[in-house]
Structures are given as structure tokens and as C-alpha cells.
Phi, psi and omega in degrees: 000130181280138174287159184304318183293335179291340176264324185277325182298313178302320178294322179295316179295316180297319180295317179297320180294316181297322178297313180294324179296313181296316181294317182294317180296318179297317181296312181294322178295315177297325179296317178294318181293319178295323178297317178290332179293319183296332181288343183219032186296324181295316182291323183294315185263010177280338181203165178294322178298320179295320179291316178297319178298322178296318180295320179295314180296323178298316178298325180287329182267350183301317177302323178294320177300313182297317179299317182291323187271342190299313179302315179295324179296317178298319179298311181293320180298320177295316178301312183293325180296307184284332174295322176297319177297323181291319181296325181265009180064013177292329180297318178293320180296318179298317181290330182292336179260016175088012179268085188283181183302321180297318180290328177291326180286329188307311181294328179288321178293325176293323177296331181293339177298304177294328178296318179295323178294318178295322178295321177296317178297318180298317184289319192255348180233304183298318180302318181289320183294323184275353178286163178297180178297177181302323179295315179294322180295327177296322177297320179297319181290349177291332180236112182205156177286142181205138173246139175215150177246141177213108183065232180261025181237141177244123184254135172237125180249118178284318180223137179229125178249100184293324183297321183263354182065041186230157177225161175211154181053066181257135175243131178239118180256121179263122184257144170257129189284322184221114349288152186293124180192158173279127181249347180201142176229125176255128177246114186247123182289314177199160179196162178216155184267130174257204188297307180230013183218168171247136175248118180252146179237148178055069182258130173244128182243125175252123183238145177262120182225113179055043176082000181240143177264135173227153187244143176230134178254130181235125180300321180206158179211137177254127183237134177301149184300322183287346179270007182228142182298152175276094186265000185258022173293139179301137178276092186274343185221116174271086190298325184295331183245024177257131180304158187305307184295315179298320180292320178298315180294324178293322178295317178300320179294318178296323177295321178295331178277357181076023181274161177283119188240007184301319180298317181291324176296319178299319178293325179294313178296325184295332178296318175291320181296323180296318178296319179296325180302323180297318177292320180298320180296327177295311181296318181295314181295317180294322181293321180296315185280339182262349180297322179226124186269337185300140185296331180297341180273351190299314181299317178296324179293322178297314180295320179294322178297315178299317181297315181293320179296315178294321179296320178298313182299314181295314180299317179297319178297319179296314180297321178297318179295318178297324177293317178296329178279356178088011183267349174227153175293154181304318181295315181292321180297322182284330189248353188302312181297319178298319181294315181297314184281342172294322177297317179298313182297317181291325176297315178293321180297325181291342181269359182297133180255000000 
């Protein structure tokens, strides 16, 4: 037979966490929106059409904001929940009656199940529904971030305009295989494709020579078509926003056609990794705040939480980029950051007193 506190405490912990989760998500989302507002405030408030257009665009980008912010939001919400318990000595009281760290985590981990389902719905359905029509979506796909590998070079395209056959803000990393290192970086401001060549403008080349980097500026450069990736293939599959089953079937079909599917596989694995990240952030946040209960440690725990959250986000982006460039397998690229930070979270959890 369960004692009364064994039924009420999990609900109390879950309710406190949900309040902190909602407040944190709202705050971070508003912070991003206000930041984007300041960059175009004159255009937005110059006319009614500009203001309405800003509201429409905000609604279209909101699912992407939520997807990007949710793991960090879960981490901060967990931190605020257990820090609040620590400040009011509730954390000590819970442990004194035998409500240990595992029991405190259980209601939050159970809450992550519906949160993960909502995150999946937001990523694969809501994001698509709020986007413009097919015609408008085609315009969006004209400019997108893209990584490609060709030989010993890794290409990053910040913007691609398929209609005009043009690119801008291109980075080309030249790799030396043995020993592995970057030996040259080309920074291209803009370029466009002609009949059998590419014409680039405002090219800066950084080269490594005898341990020193030197820069050369070139007004223009002509490159043969075969020396540059074919970046104007139609984007037939938005893998990041395609549901799991549909994406799996699409990958199988592409494999039967003999197409390159590593990028799509990475996105498929990443959907599972993203859901796992939400659970990981709960364990990481709870472990940080429960490792030391003394109030004097609170400021350090907040700073450490911010550092670990930012490190996870940056590390995950790096692994994803390496996977897109072909330097990591799709599975490892999608899961590497989770695996590394799982070790950190479990190490901290084992130190809880």
C-alpha cells in the first residue's frame, strides 16, 4: 500500500516542472522573436502590410524556434525545478523520507513521453502545415544551407538560388589526408553558373604554408563545372520534416534506385536521437542540481548548466556537419553528442548524495 506522499509528491514534482517548462519556453521564444524584430523594426512598422507580414512569418518560423529551443528549455526547467526545491529545503525533506533521486526523476521522465510526441508532431507535421503553399515552399528551398563533399574538399553553401543558378557565402575546406588537417580555405562572396563553368566573385583564399596562414584576395575566379558539386538538384524530399515511416520508405526507394542516401539516413536516426535528447536533458539537469544541495553552489550550478547546454548544442551541430560531409557514419553523426553527454549525465548522477 502506497503512503499518501508517494502519490502526491510525484504529482507535485511534475506540476512544478511543467510550470517551469512553460515559462522557460515562452521566455526563450519571446527572446528570439524580439531579437529578430529589432533587425527589421523600420520595415515592420512602416505599414500595415509590413506588420501583418511579420506576424505571418513569425507564425511560420515558430515551429522551428520551438524545435531548436526545446532541449535547452527542458534542461533549464529541470534546473529551476530542483533548484527551487533546494532553496526551500524541500529537496532535503524528500530525501529524508526515502524519496531518492531515482524517484524524483521518474515523474519527469514520464512527462518526457508526451513532450517527445508533441515535439515529433511539431517537427514533422505542424512545421509543414504552417509553411506557405507548394509554390511558396519552392521559393524557400531556393535558399538553404547545404554541406557537400567532393574529393578532398568540403563545401558549405549558406545561400543557394536555384532559379538564378547562383550561390553566396560559400566556404570550401581543402583537406590533407595524411596527416589529416585543413590546408586551405576558400571564402567566396557570390558566384553563378554559366554554361560549363562557375564564375566566382570576391574570393579570399587562406593557405597553410610551413605552419603559417596567409591570405590572398582574388576579384574573380573561373572554375570548371566538374570541379564543383551539382547543388541544383531538385529537393524532392525534405527529410528533416518527413515523418519516420514515410522517410524510411523513401530511403528504401532511393536505395533501390542506387541513389546516395547517407544524408537521409542521418536525418532518420536524428529523429530518434532528438527524442532521446529530451530525456537526457532531464537527467543532466537533475544531476547537476542534486549533486550539491548547499545554496552557495547554486550560482555555479547555473553557469555549469548553461555551459553544458551550449556545449551539447555546438557539439551536436559539429557532429551533424561532419556526417553531412561524409566524415562520420549517419548513425554516429546523429548520436555522438548524446552518447558523450550520457556519460557526463550518468557520472554526475552517480555523485548525488
